[in-house]
N, C-alpha and C positions, 0 to 999 in steps of 0.2 A: 575439212579433210586433211589429215596429216600427210605431208609429202617428204621427200628426201631432205634431211636437215644436216647431213654430213658434207662439209665443204672441204674437199681435198686440198685446194689451193690455200685456204686459210690455215689449215693445220701445218702445211709445209712452210708457210710464211712464219708462223709462230716458232717453229723449230729453227729456221734460218736466223731469225732476229734474236733468238736467245742463246746463240752459240757463244762459247767462251765467257760465261757470266762472271762478274766480279765476286770476290769472296764476300764482300759486304752485302751484296744483293742476296746471295744464297743464305747467308746468316740471318738476314731480315725475314726471309720466307720461312726458314726453320722456326724462328720465334713466332711468326704468325700461325704456323701449323700447330704449335703447342697449345694454342687457345681453342682448338677443336672446332674452328669455324670453316675449315676446308680451304681449298685453293682454287683460283680461277685457272682456266686453260693456259693463259699467258704465264702465270706463276708456276704452274706445273711443268711447262716447257723448260723453264729455267733450271729446275731441279733435274729434269731428265738430261739436260746438257752438261750437268756437273760431272767432272771427272777427277777432281782433287780427292785423294784418298782420305785425308782428314775430314773433309766436308761430307764425303760419302759415309764415313763412320758415324758422324753426327746425325746424318739423315736416318741411318739405321737405328740409332739409339732413340731418336725422336719417334719414329714409327712404332717401336716397341712400347714406348711410354703411352702413346696415343691409344694403341690397342688395349693396354691395361686400364687406361682411364675410362674407356667406353665399355669394354666387355669383360674386364678383369682378366684372369689367367685361365679361363676355361676354353676347351676345344670341343666343339660338337662333332660327334662321329656319325657317319651314315655309310650305307653300302649301295652301290649302283645295282639295279636289277634290269638287265637287258632281256626283253621278252621276244624280240624278233629282229633279224638282220636282213630281211628282204628290203630293197631300196630302189627307188626310181631315179635317184640322183647319181651323178658320176663324179663326185668330189675327188680331186686328185690326191687328197691327203688321208682318205678314209678307207679302211679295209672293207667296209660295207658297199663300196661303190659298185654300181650295177655291172660294169665291165670286168669286175674281178671274177673270172670264171673258176678260179681255184677255191673260192670261199665256199664253205659248207653252209648252205642256207637253212635257217631254222626259224620256225614260228612256234613258240611253245603253246601247248594246249592249256586250258585253265587248270587241269589237274597237274600238269608239269609246273605251272607257275606256283600253285599251292605248295608243291614239293620244294621248289627253290626257296620260298619264303620260310618254310618250316626249318630248313637248314640254317638260314640266317638268324631266325629267332633263337634257335638252340645255341648259336654262338653268342647271343646277347644283343643283337641289333634291335633297335626300336624305330629307326628312321630309314626310309628308302628313297632313292632317286630312281624312278622308273623311266626306261628309255626304249625306243625301238627305231628302226629305219623308217623312211617315208615311202610307203607303198600302199596305194588305195585298196588293193585286194588282200594283202597279207598283214597289213598293219592299220586297219581302219580305225576310226574313232570309236565305233561300237565295240570292237575287240579290245581297244585300250581301256575303255571305261569298265568293261567286264573284268579285265585284268586287275584294275584298281580295286574293284569290289571284292574280287577273290583274295587279293593280298590282305586286305583289311579283315577278312573273315577268318583267316588262319590263326588258330590258337594252339599253343603247345604248352608242355608242362612248365612249371616254375613261373607261371604268369607270362609266358612268351606271347608277345603280340606286337604288331606294327602299329605305332601310334601316329605316325605322320608319313605321308607319301608325297614327295615333291616329284614333279614330272618334267621331262625334257623331250618334247616332240615337235614336229614341224609346225610352222605358223598356221593358225586357224582363223576362222571368222568369228565375229562377236558372239553369235548364237552358239557356236561350237564351244567357245570359251565358257559360256554359261553352263554348258553340260559338264565341263571339267570342274567348274566350281561346285556344281551339285553333287559331284562324285567325292567331295570333301578332300580335294587336294590341298597341299600346303602352298609351296612356291611354284610358279611356272618359270622354267628356265629355258633360255634359248640363246645360243651364241651367234653373233654376227659372223664369227670366224675371222674375217678381216674387214676393217672399215675402209680400206683403200679400194676405190671402185675398180681400177684397172686390174688389180690383183684378184679381186673377187670374181670378175668375169673370167679370168684365166683358170682359176681354181674350180669353177663350176661350169664346165663346158656344156652340160645338158641336164635336163630334169627341172622340176618345179623350183628347186633351190636356186636356180640361176637368177631369179627375180630378187635383186638386191633390196629394192624399196619395200616389197611385201614383207621380207624378213625383218628389215629395220623397224617397220611400224607395227610389228606383231605385239609388242609390249603395250602399245597404246590400246589396241583392240582387246588385249587380255584384261586390262584394267577397266575398260568400258564394259566388259563382260562380267565384272564383279570380282575378279581375282585381285586381292589386295597386294600380295607380295609377288614381285617378279625378279628374276635374276638374269643378268646379262654377262657376256664374256667374249674374249677374243682368243684365238688359237695362235699363240706366239710362235713365230718362225716363218709365217707366210709372207709377212712384210716387216718393215722397220718397226721394232718394238716401241720406239718412241711415238711414232705415228699412231699405233694401235692404242697406247695408253691415252692419248688425247682423244681418239675416237670414242673410247669408253667413257671418258669424262664428258664429252659433248652429248653423248647418249643419255648419261645420267642427268645432266642438267636439263635436257629437253623433256625428259619424263617428269622431273620435278616441276618444270614450268607448265607443262600441259596437263598433267594428271594430279598435281599437288603433292606427289611423293616420288622420291627417287628409287633406284633399285634396292631391293632387300639384300641382294648378294651380287658380287662380282666374282666370276671364276677366271682363273689365270692358267689354263692348260698350255703346255708347251709341246710342240710336235715330238712325237715318238714314232719309231718305225711301225709300219703296218703292212700286212700282206698285200703285195701288188698295188701299193699306193705310192707313186713316184715322188710326190711332194713331201711325204712323210719319211721316205727313205733318204732323200737328199733335200733337206729344208732350203727353200730359196733364200731365207734370211735367218740363219741360225742364231740363237740367243745363248750366250755363254752363261755359266752359272752365276758369275758376278753381275752380269747385266740383269739376269732374272731376279736376283736378290734386290737389286736397285729398283726395278720396276714394281716389285711387291711393296717396298717401303714407300715409294712415291705415291702409289695408289692409296695406301693407307693414310698418308698425309693429306691427299687431295680430297678424299671422301671418307672422313673418319667414322661416319655413322654406319657405313655399309659393311655387311658381313663379307669376308673374303674366303673363297673356297680353294683348297689345294687338293688335287687328286693324287692317285697312286701312279700317275705317269712318271713322277719324279722318284729318284732313288731314296732309300731310307735315310741315308746320310744327309742329302740335300734337304729333304723334308724337315729333318730335325733342326737344321740351320734356319730355314725359312719360317717355321712356326713362330719364332720370336719376332718376326718383322711385320706382323699384322694379321696373320691368318686366324680365322675364328671358326672355320668348319673344315673337316677333313674326311675323306673316304678311307676305309680300312678293310683289309681282307677282300679286296675287289676281284671280280671277274668281269671281263668285257665281252664274253661270248654267251649267248642264250643257253641256259642249261648248265653253265659252268660251275655252279655251286654244288649241284647234286652229282655231277659227273666231271670231276676235276682231273682231266687227263692231259697227257703231253701233246695231244692233237688239238687241244682247245684253241690254239692260236689260229687254226684254219677257219674258225667261225668268229674270231674276235675283231673288234673295231680297231684296236691298237695294242701294242705290247705294253706290259706293266713294268715300272721301274721298282716299285715297292711291293714285294710279294709276301710280306709278313702277314700272319694271322691277326685277327682283331685283338686277341689277347696279347700278342707280342707288341703290337702298336700301343696298346693301353699301358703295358708295363714300361715301355720306353718313355712315353710322354709324362706319365705320372712320376717316374724317376727324376725327370727334369722339372717337376713342380707344376706342370699343367694339370688342370682338373678335367678328366674325361667326362663328357656330358652327352646324355641321350635325351635332353630336355625337349619337350613338345608343348610346354605350358602356354607360351604366348599364343600359339595358333588356337589352342582349345579354350583360352579365356578371352579371345578377341583382341589381344594386343598385336594387331597386324596393321599393315598399311601405315597410314598417317599416325595412328595411335602408337604404333611401335616406334616410329621415327621421333615422335615427341619425347619419348623416353630415352631413345638411343643418342640423340644429338647432344644432350647435356651430360651423358654418362650415367643416367639414372637407371638404365635397364639392367646394369650389372647387379643391383641389389636383388633382383629376381634371378638373374643368370647364375649367380654364385650359389644361392641356396638350392635351386633346382638342379644344378650340375652335381652338387654334393649328394643330393638325394638319389638321383639316377645312377650315379657312380656307386653308391652304397648298394643299390639293387644289383648292379653288375657283379660286385664283389661277392655278394651273398649267393648269387645264383649260378654264375658262369666262370668266374676267374680261376686261373691256375693258382697253386699255392704261392708261387713267386709274386704274382700280381696281387694276391690278397695281402701278403705281408707289406709290400710297398704301399698299397692302397689304404689299408687301415691306419698306417703310420701317417700318411698324408692327410687323411680326414681328421685325425687327432690334432695335427698341426693347424689345420684350417679352423677347427673349433677353437683352439687356443688363440688364434689370431682374430677371431670375431670380437670386435670391440664392444658391441652392445651386449650387455648381460641378458637382456630380454630376447634378442635375436639368437644368442647362443643357447639359451634355455629352450626356445621353440625348436631350434634345429636339432638339439639333442633328443627332444621328445619324438620328433619325426623319425630320427635315425633308429630309436628304440622300437618304434612301430614297425619299421622295415625288418628289423631283427626278429620281431614276433610274427612276421609273415605278411604284413600289409604291403601293398604295392601301389605304384602310380600316385604317389603323394607329390603335390606341387603347390606353389604359391603364385 
């Protein structure tokens, strides 16, 4: 039986012992990270304690290169879909908390869910992260599974469809996870929020989420239930960001030790204001932009194989800076209130989980990232071809996965340009694809890619390798 494996005292000792590291030691660890073998918690603590501007710049450059070595320059795009905001928990950082009497409570019907999905499909989305509050009556597992089936069933013009649904819901038991697996989900995502036990207790005064260990061990049960890909995360701002990074790393190592595979993704949300959520309005341990950029780079160096997710909590300007430091997946055109895509009104914040920092449309985000040389991707090939779990990691760790990622990113990007892009995004996108074709070193790969791109121009869709 899996029990609590986060040792607060050990993490604090590592941070104390690694204070004021020598330049030589930091440089040694940077060189080690470049070999794509990852870093131990002890080594990661040293980088977290580094404050020298020159060394921090080198840490940033190294993280950028590691991301390119593993995943290339693609950014996978998705949209969150909140289906209900009823909740039994009283988390002090969340707008959904049960004591928030001013929140407009909503649980979408299946018809409303289908309507939300149709809006997202017509914008060009192919991947969703489906979420809801934890409430036995208004957000049951039966309801959630029906919502997944409904979302997958929605088809719109121009080949609009959802090809992968990742989910973020409260901890389940093994048999319940098997039901999620049978519903054809992709990754199961769950944030510990904070790995510091004392802070966790303060932030969760009541409700089922108060149980630290049940939440911590959920990923073990998910993998026992047959879910190959799991995603962990911490909500930065609740406690010392250095502690949280080490907590994430210990979690990742424990999963690899016990389940044979580490997390498929690590999410790095930072506290943003939320209606009647005191810890979100005044974060206990605010994280500056520079600290945020550092923690992103250090996580990329510590676990080079893991996808890193950046949400629309952050501003457009900061997101553009952080993309280069190791991010591989991003949300775009997001709404955090149930029904927010169909009825986007100024009152939406009264039903939202938190405020958004980046309110740009999907097309605006795609135009921005493609202008900076990133390949927008809606790829779902690995999930559908069985490249998940340990099989995915066997390809990701040595950097072999990008030979699939690059091709599939270009193909799904081409689909978007043909079907949904604005004239400005089309112009930049077609030029980028031409450049990527020219940079394809293998004549055989270049020829195969050109053939597939022509098929998309002729109307074929959903091509992947």
